[in-house]
N, C-alpha and C positions, 0 to 999 in steps of 0.2 A: 883294523885299518881299512878304509874304503877309498881307494885312490881314483876310481873312475866310475862313471855312470853313463848309460846309454839312453837314447830317446825312448826306448820301449820300457823304461823303468827298471831294467836289470842293473845290478851293481856287482862288479867283480871284486872278490876278496883276495888280498895278498898278505899273507902273514909270514911265510917262509920264502926267502929269495929263490927265484927260479922254479917255484912250485905253485901251480894253480890250486887255490883252496876252495873253489866253488863259486856259485853265483846266487845272489839274493835278488828276487824279483819283487818290486814294490809297485802296486797298482792303487791308485787313489780314485775315489768317486764321491761326489758331493752327496751327503745323506739327505733324504727327504725328511719332512716334518711329520711323518706318519707316526701316530701314537698307538696304533692297534697292536694287539698281541693275539696269538692264536694257540689254542690247546689242541694238539693232534695226537691221535692214537691209531696205530696200524697193527695188522696181523698178517701172517703169511699162510699160504696153503699150497701143499705139495711142491715145496721147493726142491731143487736138484740136490741129490745126495753127493757130497764131495769127499767125505772121510771114508777110508777103506774099512776101518774096523767099527765104524759107527755112523751116525747120521751127521748132518751138517750142524754147525754152530753159527747161525745166521745173525747178521746185524745190518742196519741200514746206514747209508751215508747220503746226506742231502747236500746238493750243490746249488748255489745261486749263480745265475748267468750274469755276466758283466756286460758293460756297454760295448766292449770290443769283441764280444762273442766268446770269450773264455769263461771258465767256471771256477768258482771258489767254494771250498767246503764251508758250510755254515752250521752243520749239526751232525752228530753221530748218535745212534741209539746204543743201548746196552746190548751185550751179546746174550742170546738165549741158547744155552748149551744143549746139544744133542736133540734137536727138534726140527722136523721139516714143516711143522705147522705152528710156528712161534706166534706169541702175542707179546708185543713190545709194550713197555710202560708208556703211558701218556706223557707228553712233554710239552712245555710252553716255550714259545720262541717269539720274539718281536717280529712283526711283519716287515719292519725295516731291515732286519737281518736276513729275512727269507727272500725278499724281492725288492727291497728298498722302496716300498710303497707303490711299485708298479704291478698292479694286479694281474696283468697279462704277460709278465716276464716269465720265461721258461724256468722251471725248477726240475733239475735232474736228480733222480734217486737211484743209487746203485746198491745192489744186494751182494754181500760178501759172506763167505764162510771163514770164520775166524781160525787162525793157526797160531800156535804158541810162538813160532819163530818169526812172526810178523809178516810172512809171505801169504797173506790172506787170499783165498781162492775166489775169483770172480764168478758169481752165479748169473747175474743178469742185471738189467736196468729198465727203467721206465721214466717218462717225462709227464709233467703236469704243470699247473699254474695255480697261483693262489686263488684266482677267481673260480677256477674249476673246483678246487677243494672246498671253497666256502659255499658252493652250491650243494654240497653233499651233507649239509647239516641235518637234513631230515631223512636221509637214506644212505646206505652203504655205497661206496664207489670202489669198483674192482679194477685193478691195473694188471695187465699182463707183463710178467717179467721176461724180457727177451735177451738172449745172448747173441750179439751180432756175429760172432764166430760160428756158432752152430747154425744160425739162420743163413749165413753166407755159403755154407756147404750145400745148400739146397736139398737138405734131407726131407723127403716127402713126409715122413712121420713126425718131424719136429714141429711142434706148435708153440710151446713156450717152456720156460724153466720154472713154472709155478706162477702163482698170483699173489699180489699184495692188496689187501683190502683196507680202505680208510674207514675205520670204525666210528670215529667222532671228529668233529671240527667245530670247536667253540671259539667264537671271536669275542674279544673283550678289548676295551679301551684302557690303555695304561694310564694310571693316575700318577701324578707327580707330587712331590713334597709341597710345592707351591700351590697346587690345587687345594690342598687342605688348609694351607695358611690363608688363601684368599677366601675360603669358605668359613673362616672364623676360628679355626683351631689356634689356641694360645700355647706358646712355648714358655714354660716356667723354668728358670735357670737358678740353680743353687750352687754355692761355692763351699767347699770344705778344705781347710788349710791345716797342714801338719805343723804342730807347735811342740814337737818332741825335742829333747835335749840333743839328739844326734845332729841337729841342724847347726849347732854351735851358738856361742854367745852373740846375740844380735848387735852388741856394741863393738864386736871385733870384725875387721874387714874379711876374715876368713869364714865368717858365718854365712850360710845360705840366706839368712834373714837380715843381713846387714843393710841398713838404710843409708846408702851412699848419696851425698848431695848432688852427684854428677850423673848417675845412671841408675836404672831400675835393677833390683836383684832378680834372680830367676823366678822366684815366686810371683813377683809383681809383673814380670814380663809375660809369664804364662797366663796369669789372671787377665791381664789387659788384652792379650792376643785373642783369647777365646771369647771373653766377655763382650768385647766391643762388636763382635760379629753377631753373637746370639741375641744381644739386647735389641737389635733391630726387629726381631720377631716377637718381642714381648711388648704388649701395648702399654702397660703401666710402668715398665722399667723399674720395678721394685724387686730386689733380689735378696733372698735370705743368704746370709753369710755366716758360716759355722767354722769353728776350730775344734781340734782334738789333740789330746796329749799334753795338756798344760795344767799347772796349778793356778787356781783362781783366787783372787783376793776376796774377802779378807782372811778366810780360814785356811787357805792353801790346799783345798781339796782338789784332787785330780779329776778332770772332766774330759770326756771324749765326745762331747756334743754341747758346746757352748756357743752363745751368740757373740759375734765379734763386736757388735755395738753395745754389748752389756745388757741388753733387754731380752731375756728369754721368751717373754710373751709376744714380742714383736721384733724378730731378728732381721727385718727387712731393711735394706739400704737403698738409697735413691741412686739408681744407675751404677755403672762401674766406678765412677769417681767416688760415690758413697761407699762402695765396697773397699776401694783402695784406702780411703781415709779410716774406715773401721779397722782394717788390717794393721795399719801403722799404729793406731791407738792401742790395739791389743798387744802389740809387741812391747809397748811401754808399761802395760799394766799387769800382764800375766807372766808367770815364770815357766820357761820351757822345761818339760819333764819327760813323760812317757808312760807306758809303752805306745806302740803304733797300732791302734784299733780302727779298722774301717767299718765294721758292721754297724756301730751306732748311727753314723751319719747316713749310711745306706738305708737303714730302717727308718730313719727320720723322714727321708724323702718318700720312701715306699708307703708310709702311712697316709700321706697326702695323695699320692697317685692312686691308691686303692679306693679312694672316695670318689674319684672322677674317672670312670672307665668307659665313657660313652664317646670318646674321640674328641671332645670339646677342648681337652687340655692334654699336653704332653710335657713330661718332666725330664730335665737334663741335670745331672749331678756332676760337677767338676771337682775331682779330688786331686790335690797337689801334695805330693809327699816325697821324702828323700830316701827312704830305706826299706828295711825288711818289715813285712806285716806280721804282727805277733798274734793276731786272732784269725789265722787263715781258715780254720774249719768254720768258724762263725760267719766269716765274710763270704765263703762259698755258699753257705746255706742262705744267707741274705740275698745273694745274687740270683740263686735258683728261684727263690720266692719272687723276686722283683722281675724276673724274666716274663712273667705273665701279666705285668702291669705296664701302663703307658709311660715307660721311663727308660732312659739310657744313662750309662755311666762312662765318663771320660776320666782316665787316670793319667796324670802327667808326672813322670819321675824326674826329679831335679837332683843334681849332684853327681858324684862319681861312683855311687854304690852300685852293687849288682841288683837287678830287678827281676830275678827269676820268678818270684811269687806273682808279681804283677803281670808278667808275660803269660803265666799259667791262667790268670783270671781273664785274659783277653779272649780266649776261646777260639782263636782262628785255626789253630792246629787240631784241637779236640774240644768238643762241647763240654763245658764245665758241669760237674755233677756234685751232689752232696747226699750222702747216705743212700746211694742207689738211685736217686732222682736226678735226671738230666734237665738242664735249663731248657725251657720251651724255645728260646731263640737266643741269639748272640746279642747281648746288650752292652758289652764292655769293649772299650777301645783304649789300649795303653800305648803311650808314646814316651820314650825317653827324650827329654829336652836337649840333652847334650848332642844328640844326633842331628839337630837342626840349627845349632848355633853357628852363625857365620864366622869363619876364621879371621876375617878382616875386621871384626868388631862392629859390624853393621847390625845393631839391635833391631831396627825396623824390619830388615830382611829376615832375621831370626824369628821374630814374632809372626811374620807372614807365613814362613815355612811351617811353623808349629801349628798355626790355626788351620792351614790347609789340610794337614795330616790328621789332626785330632777330629776335625769335623767331617772328614770324608765319609765315614760310615753312618753318620747320624741320619741322613735321609733314608737310607735302606732299612735301618733299624726301625725308624718311624713307620715306613710303609709296611714292613713286615707285621707290625702290630695291627695296623688298620686292616690289612688284608685278611689276617687270620680271624679277626673279629667281624669281618664283613661290614666295616664302617665306611661309608661313602662321604665325600666332602660335603659340607653344607652348601646351600645356594649362594651364588655370588651376590654381593650387595648391589643395589641398583646404581647405575652410573651417576656421578655427581652432576647436577644441573643447577646453575646459580639461579636464585630466586629473582624474578623480575622486579624492578622498582615499583613501589606502590603507585597506583594511578592517582593523578591529581586532577580535580575538576577544572575544566578550562577557565571558569570564572575566577577560581582561586589562583590559578597561574597568572592571569592578567592582572589581578590585584597585587600579587607579589611583585611582578615586574614594575608596575606603576610605583609601588612603594620604594623599590630600589632606585628607580629613576628620580623620584623626588629627593632621595638622600643624595644622589649625585648632584642634582641641581643645587641643593642646599650647600654642598661642599664648594661648588663653583662660586655661589654668591658670597660665601664666606671669604674666599680669596679676593673677590671683587671689592668688597668693603675695605679689606686691608690695603688694597692698591688704589683706592679712590683718590687718595691724596696726590697721586702721580698725574692726574688729569687725563690719563689714557687707559682707564680701567677696562674698557671694552676690548681694546687690543690685547692687553695683558690677559684678560679672561680667555679670549680665543687662543692666545698663545699657550695658556695652561691646558686648555682642552686638547690642543694638538700634541702637547708633550705627554699628557695622560694616554692619548691614543697610541703614540709611538711606544710608550712603555708598557702598553697592554693593561693599563689600570682600570679602564672601563671600555666596553665595546661600542660599536656604532650606534646601537639603538639607544644607549644612554645619551650619547651626543645629540641624537635627533630629538630626544625628549627635552633636552636642555634648550635646543634651538627653537622648538615649537613655542616655547614661552617667550621668545624674543621678537616675533613678528615675521613678515614675509621676506623674500629675497633669496639669493643664492649664498651658500656658504663659500668661504675662500677657495675650497678645492674645486668649485664649479664656476667661478667667475671668469670672465673673459675681458681683458687679458688676465693672466694669473697674477696673484699678489707677489710683491717683491719683499722678501724677508729682510729684516734688519736684526743685527745681533742684540741680544739682551740676556740678562742672567738674573736669576732669583736664587739666593742661597748658593751661589757659586756653581749653579747648574745651567748650562746654555739651553735656551729655548728660542722659539721663533717669535719674533715680534712683527706684526703686520701694520701697514700704514692705515691711518684712520679712514681713508676712502674705502677700505675693504673691511669694515667692521662686520662682525659675524651677525647674520640674520637667518631666518628660517629658510631652508633649502628644500624645494619640492622633490629634488632627486633623492633625498634621504628619507622620504616618507616610508614608513614600515608597510 
């Protein structure tokens, strides 16, 4: 419960009536767009001894200064036990976290002696800045560790509480997932759907594969939620769609790696809509059976990924399943092997079953291993769909929640592969510049215009001949020309070209006094009819 907040960002907590539960201080600062990161390594020398029966157990705490003059912890090193000359492990930190991109902002470093009870003993401190540290790339930089309490006592013999040396400072630019996509890396998306009998009869409403005319089932929602986002990163939008755990026609053999479109030589479907259509067709043609094997579809994608390891392509396998994995040992081995390949695996669990095996495959708690070999990196993300279903029945919201969760780890998994292989993004394509229209020779342009003018004159003469019987063809002809002008059917230069062939004089728009229009209509369309005294002739004002 947060009942009050003050201007300084502090929030008072009240959980028990009449008892103050503490204060939470919230400070916000706009983050800069700095994409640099820095690898730092420090060592200590002759630090103060704080333990009675032994030496100190020192560690460093880094503080970033805020705009209001306060400090915020941004990093802690590991503890080096029983050592007054420790060497701490190198660590990498974004410059944005260290100083928010302000190279001259103060960075405070405190040195502590670790105690088991949490009451760590203060050894001393020093201050620096990112600009100062970055200048030390070619040489060591030594900082004196000072304890203000000891220094304030004005002891003549006190010089410092030891020194801390910056051993290395390596600056690098953080690359993003989109940098590789812009550089030409292709994302290949593959779908694998569970067709085991534990899903229930697809013709029954209780089945997880039930095709309701009113809403998507969980398999279809998971497929659409993830696929519609990933397909935007695939240039050809052709996706292999596989199934496992079903008996296939005509002989009824059980398959754990079959193409949903029925074509094992070409399992690709055109976009997510093509995958959905192939999924629905498979439900009508195959017989749900079992057991649930993941390893065949993982090995299927791994074969393709192993052929393209230069960073030009990355593979994502989406497995949608409802229950217990029956080939757990083989699946673990397949994942350990695939961890060194450019691929990630997304597992979405549907239905009410327990997903203990799938949680184990996720590897968030403990890195997955097989026969004593550990996976090189975490490539599996497991999500139970039921945790993201909207209770009000909003399927669009459910799909959005699921997509956000399952795709959250993909960029980091992608970048971890590229970094460990030292693969940089490809060059950006040149910006698009529209081609200029082909140049036309001036003589050709003039001839083209004359040709169009002659066509316009022929059109006017055609109308003149049809109206000759009225005895006032000139007036009608000018009236038609005026109507065409108003309707934008031909521009001024056409009108001038027509008038040049008629002789001298001013056209009605430049006569003085102006012409007096009379009502007239041709084919039920009102036009302007001029008196015969203002018959159209050539007008010098309209010369090109």
